[in-house]
C-alpha positions in Angstrom: 20.4 -18.0 4.6 20.4 -16.3 1.2 19.4 -12.7 0.7 15.7 -12.4 0.1 14.1 -9.6 -1.9 10.6 -9.3 -0.5 7.7 -6.9 -1.2 5.8 -6.3 2.1 2.2 -5.0 1.9 0.5 -3.5 4.9 -3.0 -2.1 5.5 -3.8 -1.0 9.0 -6.8 -0.1 11.1 -6.3 3.6 10.5 -7.7 2.9 6.9 -5.5 5.5 5.3 -4.1 3.3 2.6 -1.7 0.6 1.5 2.0 0.7 2.3 4.5 -1.2 0.0 8.1 -1.8 1.1 10.6 -3.6 -1.1 13.1 -5.0 1.3 16.3 -7.0 1.2 16.6 -9.3 4.2 19.5 -11.5 5.1 21.3 -13.1 8.1 24.8 -12.6 9.3 25.7 -15.3 11.8 22.7 -15.0 14.2 21.8 -11.4 13.4 19.1 -10.4 10.9 19.8 -7.5 8.7 17.6 -5.5 6.3 17.6 -2.7 3.7 14.4 -0.9 2.7 15.1 -0.3 -1.0 11.9 1.1 -2.4 8.6 2.3 -0.8 5.3 3.6 -1.8 2.0 4.5 -0.1 -1.2 4.3 -2.0 -4.1 6.3 -0.6 -7.5 4.5 -0.6 -10.2 5.9 -2.7 -13.2 7.1 -0.8 -15.2 4.1 -2.2 -12.6 1.5 -1.2 -12.1 3.1 2.2 -15.8 3.0 2.9 -16.0 -0.7 1.7 -13.2 -1.6 4.2 -14.7 0.5 7.0 -18.2 -1.1 6.6 -16.9 -4.6 6.0 -17.9 -5.7 9.6 -21.5 -5.2 8.6 -21.4 -7.3 5.4 -23.1 -10.7 5.0 -20.8 -13.7 4.6 -21.3 -13.7 0.8 -20.6 -10.0 0.5 -17.5 -10.3 2.7 -16.1 -13.1 0.6 -16.7 -11.1 -2.6 -14.8 -8.2 -1.1 -12.1 -10.6 0.1 -11.5 -11.7 -3.5 -11.9 -8.2 -5.0 -9.4 -6.8 -2.5 -6.9 -9.6 -3.2 -7.0 -8.8 -6.9 -6.6 -5.0 -6.1 -3.6 -5.7 -3.9 -2.0 -7.8 -6.7 -2.6 -5.1 -9.3 -1.0 -2.5 -7.0 2.0 -4.8 -6.3 2.5 -5.6 -10.0 2.4 -2.0 -11.0 5.0 -1.2 -8.3 7.2 -4.1 -9.4 7.0 -3.2 -13.1 7.5 0.6 -12.4 10.7 0.0 -10.5 11.9 -3.2 -12.5 12.2 -5.2 -9.3 13.3 -8.8 -8.8 11.0 -10.2 -6.2 11.3 -13.6 -4.4 7.8 -13.2 -2.9 5.2 -10.8 -1.7 4.3 -10.9 2.1 0.9 -9.4 2.6 -0.8 -8.6 5.9 -4.2 -8.1 4.2 -6.8 -5.9 5.9 -8.3 -7.0 9.2 -12.1 -6.9 9.0 -12.9 -9.2 12.0 -10.8 -9.8 15.1 -12.5 -11.9 17.9 -9.8 -14.1 19.3 -12.0 -14.9 22.3 -14.3 -16.6 19.7 -11.4 -18.2 17.8 -11.9 -15.8 14.9 -9.6 -13.4 13.0 -10.0 -12.5 9.4 -7.8 -10.5 7.0 -9.3 -9.9 3.6 -7.1 -9.9 0.5 -7.3 -13.4 -1.0 -3.8 -14.8 -1.4 -4.6 -16.7 -4.6 -6.2 -13.7 -6.2 -3.2 -11.6 -5.1 -0.7 -14.1 -6.5 -2.6 -14.4 -9.8 -2.9 -10.7 -10.3 0.8 -10.0 -9.4 2.3 -13.1 -11.0 4.3 -13.6 -7.8 4.6 -16.1 -4.9 2.5 -14.8 -2.0 2.7 -15.4 1.8 -0.4 -14.1 3.7 -2.9 -15.0 6.4 -0.3 -14.7 9.2 -2.8 -14.6 12.1 -5.2 -17.5 11.7 -2.8 -20.3 12.8 -1.9 -18.5 16.0 -5.6 -18.1 16.9 -6.1 -21.8 16.1 -3.3 -22.4 18.6 -5.2 -20.5 21.3 -3.4 -17.2 20.8 -4.6 -13.6 20.1 -3.2 -13.6 16.6 -1.8 -10.2 17.5 0.4 -8.3 17.8 2.7 -9.8 15.1 5.2 -7.1 14.6 7.2 -8.0 17.8 9.2 -10.7 15.9 10.6 -7.8 13.9 11.2 -5.8 17.1 13.1 -8.7 18.5 15.2 -9.6 15.4 15.7 -6.1 14.0 15.4 -3.6 16.8 16.5 -5.4 20.0 18.7 -2.6 21.1 15.7 -0.6 22.2 14.1 -1.1 25.6 10.6 -0.6 24.1 9.1 -0.6 20.6 5.9 1.4 20.4 3.7 1.4 17.3 1.2 4.1 16.9 -1.0 3.0 14.0 -4.8 2.8 14.2 -4.1 1.0 17.5 -1.2 1.5 19.9 0.9 -1.5 20.8 4.1 -2.1 22.7 6.9 -4.7 22.6 9.7 -5.4 25.0 11.9 -8.1 26.5 11.1 -9.6 29.9 12.8 -12.6 31.4 14.3 -13.6 28.0 10.9 -13.6 26.4 9.4 -11.0 24.0 6.2 -9.5 25.5 3.8 -7.4 23.5 0.2 -6.4 23.4 -2.2 -3.8 22.2 -2.3 -0.9 24.7 -5.3 0.8 23.2 -6.3 3.6 20.9 -4.1 5.6 18.5 -4.9 7.1 15.1 -8.2 5.2 14.8 -10.0 7.7 17.1 -8.2 10.7 15.8 -9.0 9.9 12.2 -12.7 9.2 13.1 -13.0 12.7 14.6 -11.4 14.5 11.6 -13.1 12.5 8.9 -16.5 13.3 10.5 -15.5 16.9 9.7 -14.4 16.2 6.2 -10.6 16.2 7.0 -8.5 13.1 6.3 -6.3 13.5 9.3 -4.8 16.1 11.8 -1.5 17.0 10.1 1.1 17.2 12.8 -1.5 17.4 15.5 -2.1 21.1 14.8 -5.8 20.9 15.4 -5.4 18.9 18.6 -2.8 21.4 19.9 -5.3 24.3 19.5 -7.9 22.5 21.6 -8.5 21.9 25.3 -9.3 18.7 27.3 -12.9 17.6 27.8 -12.6 16.0 31.2 -15.8 14.0 31.0 -14.8 12.4 27.7 -11.3 11.8 29.0 -12.6 10.0 32.0 -15.0 7.9 29.9 -12.1 6.8 27.6 -9.7 6.1 30.5 -12.4 3.9 32.2 -12.9 1.6 29.3 -12.9 -2.0 30.5 -10.2 -3.1 28.1 -7.5 -1.2 30.0 -8.2 -3.3 33.1 -7.5 -6.6 31.3 -4.1 -8.4 31.7 -2.0 -9.1 28.7 -1.8 -10.9 26.3 -4.7 -8.9 24.8 -5.6 -7.3 21.5 -8.4 -5.2 20.0 -9.8 -4.6 16.5 -12.2 -2.3 14.7 -15.3 -4.0 16.1 -14.2 -3.0 19.6 -13.6 0.5 18.5 -17.1 0.8 16.9 -18.8 -0.7 19.8 -17.0 0.9 22.8 -15.3 4.1 21.6 -17.4 5.6 18.8 -20.5 6.1 21.1 -18.3 8.0 23.6 -16.9 10.3 20.8 -20.2 10.8 18.9 -22.2 11.6 22.1 -19.7 14.2 23.3 -20.8 17.7 22.2 -17.7 19.7 21.7 -15.5 21.2 19.0 -13.3 19.0 16.8 -10.2 20.6 18.3 -11.2 19.7 21.8 -12.2 16.1 20.9 -8.8 15.7 19.2 -6.9 17.2 22.1 -8.7 15.0 24.6 -8.0 11.9 22.5 -4.3 12.7 22.2 -4.0 13.1 26.0 -5.9 9.8 26.5 -3.6 7.9 24.0 -0.5 9.3 25.7 -1.8 8.7 29.2 -2.5 5.0 28.5 0.8 4.5 26.8 2.7 6.1 29.7 0.8 4.1 32.3 1.7 0.8 30.5 5.4 1.6 29.8 6.0 2.6 33.4 4.8 -0.8 34.6 7.8 -2.5 33.1 11.0 -1.8 35.0 11.9 1.4 33.1 14.9 3.4 34.1 16.3 6.8 32.9 18.4 4.7 30.5 15.4 3.1 28.9 14.9 3.9 25.2 11.7 4.0 23.2 11.4 3.5 19.4 8.2 5.0 18.2 6.9 4.2 14.7 3.6 4.3 12.8 1.6 7.3 11.6 1.2 8.6 15.1 5.0 9.2 15.4 4.5 11.9 12.8 2.0 13.7 15.0 4.3 16.3 16.7 1.7 17.3 19.3 1.1 13.7 20.3 4.8 13.0 20.6 5.3 16.1 22.7 2.5 15.1 25.1 3.9 11.6 25.3 7.4 12.9 26.2 5.7 15.1 28.8 3.9 12.2 30.4 6.9 9.8 30.3 9.1 12.5 31.9 12.7 11.4 32.6 11.7 7.7 32.9 12.0 6.8 29.2 13.8 8.5 26.3 12.1 8.7 23.0 14.8 8.0 20.4 14.4 9.8 17.0 14.4 7.6 13.9 13.9 8.1 10.1 10.6 9.0 8.5 11.0 6.0 6.2 11.2 3.6 9.2 8.3 5.4 10.9 6.1 4.9 7.9 7.1 1.5 6.6 8.3 -0.5 9.7 5.2 -2.7 9.6 5.5 -3.5 5.9 9.2 -4.3 6.6 8.3 -6.6 9.4 5.7 -8.5 7.3 8.5 -8.9 4.8 10.6 -10.5 7.5 7.6 -12.7 8.5 7.4 -13.9 4.9 11.1 -14.7 4.9 10.8 -16.7 8.1 7.8 -18.6 6.8 9.8 -19.5 3.6 12.6 -20.7 5.8 10.1 -22.6 8.1 11.4 -20.6 11.1 9.4 -19.2 13.9 7.6 -15.9 13.1 4.9 -15.8 15.7 5.8 -15.8 19.4 3.6 -17.6 22.0 5.1 -15.2 24.7 3.4 -12.4 22.8 0.1 -13.9 21.7 -0.6 -16.5 24.5 -0.7 -19.4 22.1 0.3 -22.9 23.2 3.4 -22.8 21.0 5.5 -20.7 18.8 4.7 -21.1 15.1 5.9 -20.5 11.6 2.6 -19.0 10.3 1.4 -17.8 7.0 -0.1 -19.5 3.9 1.9 -19.7 0.7 0.2 -19.2 -2.7 1.7 -19.7 -6.1 0.5 -17.8 -9.2 -1.5 -19.6 -11.9 
């Protein structure tokens, strides 16, 4: 396999912005290698953030208009990044932004029109990585475990703390992965209601105390009782979680502290189910890995069962964009990039739709 230079684009449920990672990806014998060469994070304007947040309430016509607009916006950001750094790009691999995720109804939708993105960036684009898996009976999520398997297989567990927490690990020679539950989505909801973008380092949460009633309500959410494969999206958060938070009368600090303990409790419960030993290692990435208070509580709850392994800030922030770059490469090579053992689909697949610029 040749060395591919791919620009990965990632926008997650935490709605904080767009991550761009320019990556070199190649194969040595059976091992996949990577180098993250250039990165950038673009914070969403308040206007765009609100458009994305409220997209689940749009009519079909309004949603498609946003789909095309956002695709053009992604293409403009990608082109500016490529031009600014004089990059040679084989393709752009874009996750898009998930507005609707209802795999039980055969539906998942990531806005960011591939054709508009390709036209605006003047680059080949691979996107829409989830739809095919849902059509094959899968959850369409999580997708990052293919990268965990091929890039980070030396770790016992790979935990991503984005808007949602999800875990990936090997079991009986199969990759298993699923959404555990909440992560930054609930924390950002609490801070943004108070005019603060996010709780930097978890300092606000650290100064609070646990609201036991709220903690019990969160821990008793029906989703946690479901077997995997399973996944959640923003609709679930709005329907099931927001009412609990908004109906709890307490300080922002206490709401944050309670949410952090809930997140870590659920992660700890799930990891301890899977044959962990004192030698088990855990790679933690995503924005939540930069929340020092959250990581300290997670270590406390895991005890001596699993060791949290430090990693670079670059990998923490851009791992998902890196993995979508890999998924783009695998799609171009017509190789498997979505695993049925993860999603519950009837077969593995090489998913993603390829668009050429006009």
